[in-house]
N, C-alpha and C positions, 0 to 999 in steps of 0.2 A: 226620687233619688236621681241626681245628675249622672250622666254617663261617666263611669269610672275607668281610669286607665287599667289595662290588664297586663300583668307581668309577661304573659306569653306573646304579646304583640311583637316584641323584638325578635323572638324566635321564628314567628311566622314570616316576617320580612326577610330574615336570613335564609330560611328554607326556600322561599320563592326565588331567591337569587341564585341558588345553587342546584335546584332540582326542578325537573319539568312538571312534577305533580307533588302536591302537599295535601295530606289528609289531616284535618283538624277534627278530632273525635272527642266525644264526651257525652255525659248524660244530657237528656232533654232539659231545656230551660236553664242551662248554665251560662248562656249569653253568647253562644256561637254566632247566631244570626246577626245580633247587634254588632259584634266585632267585625264580621266579614263584609257587611253592607256598607261599612265606612271606608272600605278600600276602593281605590279607583280602578274598578274592573267591571266587566259585564257580570250580571247576577241572575241566576235562575234557581228557583226552589222546585225540588222534584216532587212536590205534592200537587202541582198544577196538572189538572186532568189533560189539558191539551199537550203539555210537554211530555207527560207520561206516555200518551198514546203515540205521539210522534217517535219518541225514543224506542218504544217497544216494536213498532212496525219496521223501523230501519235504523237500528242502533249505530251501525258503522257510518251511514250517511249523516245521521243526527250529530255525531261527534265531529265529523269533518266540517259540517256547515256552521257550527257554533263560532261566534266572533270571540276571538281570544285576545288577551287572557280572560278566562272565564271562571266564575265561582259557581259550583253546583252544590246547592244546599240540600241536606237530607238525602245524601247519596245512597244510604242504606235501603231506601225504598225502590231503588233500581240498580241493584248490584250487577245486573247484566251489562251495564255500561263500562265496567272495569276492563273487560277484554278489548272492546273497541278503543278505549283510551290508551291501553297498552300498545295496540297496533298503530294508532295515530302517532304516539310518541316515538315509536321505533322508526317511523318514516319522516317525521317532522319534529325532531327533538329541539325544544326551546324551553329554557328554564322559566318557570313561573306561569306556564300556560294554563295549568289546571289547579285550582284550589277546591278541594272537596271537603264537605263537612258531613258528619254522621253521628247519630245518637246511639249507634250500636257498632261494635267492633267488627266491621264488615270483612276485614282481612282474616278473621278467624272463623268465619262461617263456613260450614262444611260444603255448602252448595257452590262456593266460589272455587272453581278449579284454577282460575288465574288470579294471581295477585300482581302487584306492580313492583315486584322485587327489583331493586336496582334503578327504579324510575321514580320512586316515591319516598318522601320523608313523612313519617307519621308523628304527629304531636297530640298530646292529650291535654285537654282543658278541663279544669275542675270548677266546681262552684267557687264563688268569690273566696279568696283567702282573707283572713282578718286584716292583713296588711293592705290588701286592695280596698277593702271597705273603709279603711282609715286613711285612704289616699297616700299610701306608702308602698306603691306597687314595686318599686325598685329596691326595697330593703329586704335583705335575706339574712336572718340571724345565723343560719348555719354557715354561710360564707364568711360572716364576721368572725365566728368562733374558730373555724378551720384556718382562716388566713391570718388571724391576729390572736385574740384571746377572749375569754369570758369577760375580762375586765374592760374590754373595748365596747361592750354592749351599753346602749343608752336606754334607760328605762323611764318611760313616762308613767308616773305612779297613778295618774288619773285613769289610765287604761285598765288598771287592775280591777277597778270597780265595775268595768264594762264586760268582764269575762262572762258572767252568767247570761247576760243579754245576748252576747255573740253566740254562745253555745246554743241557746234555745231557738234563735231565729235561723241558725245555720248559714249557709253561703249561697243559696239560690237567690238570684237577684230579686225576684218578686217577693219571696218571703221576707227579705231584708227591708222591703218598702212597707210592709204591713205592720202597723202599730197595734191594731186590735188583736187580742188573743183569739176571739172568735173568727176573725178574718183569716188569720194564719192557720187555724184549725181547718177551716173549709178549704183553704188552698192546698195544704198537705194531703187532705183526704182526696181531693181531685187529682193531685199529682200522682198519687199511688195508683188510683183506679184508671185514670185517663192515659198516663204516660208509661209508667212502669209495666202495668199489666198489658197494655196495648203493644208496647215494644217486644215484650216477652213472647206474646202470641205471634207477632209478625216474623220473628227470627228463629223460633224453636218449635219443637214438637210438643205442644201443650194441649193434651187431650182433655184434661179435667181441670178447669180453672179453680174449682173448689179445693182440690188437693193442693194446688199451688198457693192459694191464699192461706190455707192452714199451715203449710210449710213456711211461708213468708212470716206469719205472725209468731211462729216458734223460733225461726232463725234470727230475726232482727234483734230481739232482746238479748241475744248472746254476743253482741258486739263486745270486743275486747276480751274474748275468751278463746282458749284453744279449741279448734274445730274438732268436735267429736261426732262423726257422721252416724255412727251406730246409735247414739243417744237420740239424735235428731230424727232418724228413721223410725225409731221406736215411738217417740212422742207424736210424730206426724202420721204414724201408721202407713208408712211408705217404704219401698225397697231402697237399699243404698244406691242402686243404679239410678233410680228416680231422683234421689237426693243429689247425686253427682251431676245429673243433667240440669236440675234447677239451679244449683250453685254456679255452674258454668254459664247459664243464661244470665244470671244476675251480674256476673263479672263482665259479660259482654255488653251490658247496658250501664256499666260503670256505677253500680249501686253498692257493691261490696268489694273488698280487697282482702286477699289472703297473704298475710305476712309470713315469710319463711323463717324457720328457726336458724339461729346462728350456730356455727360449729367451729371449734378450734381445738387443736390437740393439746389440751391442758390437763389431761388426766381426769376428765369428767365425761359421763355419758349424757348425751343431750336428747331432749324430747324431739321427735321427728315431725309431728303434726304441725300444720300451719296455724296461725292465729287469725281469727276472723275480725274484720272491722267494717262497719258502715263507712261510706265515704263522706257522709254529712251528718253532723250532730243534731241538726234541726229535725231531720227525719227520724232519728233515733228518739229524740225527746217526744215527738208526736206519737210514735208507736207506744211509748211508755206512759202516755197521758200526762206528760210534764208540760204544762202550758205557761207557767209563770216562774219567776226567780224563787219565789217561796216554795213552789212545788219542787224545784231542783234542790234547794237547800234541805228540804225535809225528806228527800228520797234516799234514805239510808241504804237501801238495798242496791240501787242502781247508780248512785251519785259518782262513785269512783270510776265505773265503767264509762259513764257519760263524759266525764272530764278526760279520761284516757282516750276515748274516741275523738274528742275535739282536738287534743294535742296531736294524735296520730294524723288526722286529716290535714292539719296545718303543716306538720313536718313533711308529709307526702308532697304537698305543693311546693314547699321550699326545696326539697330534693329534686323534683322534676323540673323546676324552673331555674335551677342553678346551672352555671357553666361548668361546675366541677362534677366529676364522676363520683357519685356516692352510692354505697350499698346500704340497704335498709333491712334489718332483721329484728327479731325478738330473741331473748335469751332465757332458756329454762333447762335445767339439768334434771336428771332422774332423782337426785336427792333434794329437789325442791328449791334450788337456788334460782331465783327468777329476777330478770331485769326487763322492764317493759319494752325498751327500744335500744337497739344497737345501730349506730350510723357510722359507717367506715369510709374514710377517704384516704387512700394510700396507706400509710402506716399509723395514721391517727384515728382513734375511735372515740365517739361520744357514747357513753353508757348512761341511759336516761330512765329515770323513774318518774312517775306522775302520781301526785297526791292531791286530793281535793281538800286537804286540811289547810288551815291558816298558819301553821307552824311546822318546822322541820327539826328533827333531832338527828344526832350523829348515827343512831341506830337505823335510820332510814337509808343509810348508805351501805349497810353491811354486806349486801350481795355484790354491790359495785366494788367495794374494797377487796372482797375475796377474788373477784375477777381481775382486778388490778394486780394483785399479788401473784396470780397464776399465769397471766398473759405476758408475752414479750412485747406487746404493742404499747404505744403511748396512749393511755386511756384517761379521758377527762370524764369525771363523774358528775352528773347533773340530776338534781331532784327538782322538777317543776312543781310548784305549789301555789296555793291561793292567796299568799301574802303579798306584800308590796315592797320588799327589799331584796336586793341581791346580796347573799351572805356567803362568805368563804368559810369552809369548815376545816380545810387542810389543803395542802398542795393538790391541785387538780380535783377538788371536791367543792361543789357549789350548789346552793339552793337558789333557784331563779324563779321569780313570779311568772305564772302563766301569762300575765299581762304583757310580757315581753313579746309575745306573738302578735299583739295587736298594733 
């Protein structure tokens, strides 16, 4: 695969122009190193033994001697450098001097007493979006809908047939390059054992790897479900305290996302627990032993959750890469009214349902219609589905192919 443009590149350049330090954080193997080594800056990766030894022996002098502007890759391996960087910036403040990358959220690790508050801009990079894979890095469908209308969307119907392929391979650059089912199986196996487990061990108190692996295999198939810690603790034979710790660690290495519930004073009682999502549909498919498009099509038990996880991960990237301020939730009331996603920008709301079916009926909008009737906000109802036509059902109700995300 040729080097693809990344949507976040513009934000990196902007951040370096206005801040002395920028942290580009994300899961391992999402393309951070490829992105930053193409910049015109000094570059050091912090897994070099010589660099590590020098930095540990004299962290303050090490930072002072570096030729700047500098990129420090894999900074989570040496979080002790954050304080010397802070001190250097305080005495020699110059925008763009430090670009840091990390595969763990180092700013949330307990052992870091110092952060770079007021001196650093943190950016999150995700696996390839479907738009990036299709060489459309600058196209954001949420911006189009919020700024204009659903009718302004341009659908390439050929993309609709590619949705299952994109779901199964996910967004990690290497997995996207592997055409063999066996090769992708081996890579995902290696990724989980080599990167996820290793990062978890390096940042957290992980005393029993067998317990974590059992928890991991129980948690991941629950993507696109409301998080029930008591059930998980019971199935994994672990305490809820341990479950909380493991979930926190997986968040810090960008493998899962907890989506908060929406609340509005519309005469309904809302569910308070978050909803769990994996950040990559390829890893979910691997965990569920879905290797081919035929496997996906025949996976009646998990198919809906897989499609929903894919749409979630794409929407998350669109939201985070947009210039607009957007809020992201799910909607569920105590009387079982449920909407997969709520995306709010100012007084406009997108209420989104995801269906793996090839057709949509008016009944699929019933909870969205109820929400529209009760809310004072301007609500556009969308059902993403596996078909290949954008169809209007009424004012502000649309069926949109998932292929629009490609």
